[in-house]
N, C-alpha and C positions, 0 to 999 in steps of 0.2 A: 518524620521517622528517618533517622540516619542509618546508613549501612556502610560496611567496609567496601572501599573501591575494588572492583573486580581484579585489577592488576595486582593489588596487594594480596588478595586471596590466592591468586595464581603463584605469586612469588613465595608465599609461606608454604603453600602446598608443594611446590617444587623443592624447596629446601628440606622439608620434612620427608618427602619421598626419596630424596637423594640420600639422606641419612638412613632411612628405613631399609632401602634396598641395597645398601653398601655391602660388598662381599665380606669385608673385614671391619667390623664395628670397633675394634680396638684402636685402629688408626684414625686420627682426626681427619675430617674432611676439609679440604682447602677452600675457604670462602664459599660456603653453600648458598648464601643469600645472593652474592654477586652472580654466581653461575646460574641460579634459578631466575634472577631478574633478566639476565641475558637471554636465556631460553624462552622466557615468557614474552619478551619484547620482540625477539626475532621470529619465533615460530608460532606463537599463539595469539598474536594481536587480533587477527580476524575472529577467533573464537571469543575473545574478550569483548570485542565490539558487538558481535552478534548476540551474545548473552545479555549485554547491556541494553540492546535494542528490545529484546524480548521482555526484560524487566520493565522498561519504559512503557511498552505497549500494555502490559498487564496493569501497571499502575494507572495509566490513563483510563482504561476500561473501568477499573475500580472507582476512580474519581468520578467518571461519567455516571456510573450506576448510583453512587451516593448523591450526586447532584440531582439526578432524576427522582430519586426517592424523596429528596427534600422538597422539590418543586412540582412533583406530579399532582395531578388532579385527584383529590381525595375521594371523589364520587366514583371514579373508575375502579370497580372491584377487581377486574382481571389484571390491570396494570399494577394496582396496589399489592395484590397477592404475589405477583411475580417479583416485584421489587423487594418486598419483605423477605422473600425466600432467598434471592440471589444477590442482593446488594450488601450483604454483611460479610 
């Protein structure tokens, strides 16, 4: 499953927010993508990295739960019910 890189999401969000919160919308904004990329890389790199870490941890837990569901002992009722409920 592919997703958009976090830095791209931050840059697009920065450009859109720069346009949305502009005091005078009739004037064009000078290079919103470049200024959003600069802001994202200078001030939000830690937030992007931390968010990516959280996504990686959640994906690993989901992978582990699916692996356990696949290879768990079918005779163990407690474990089987737990995995059926939480591994999806």
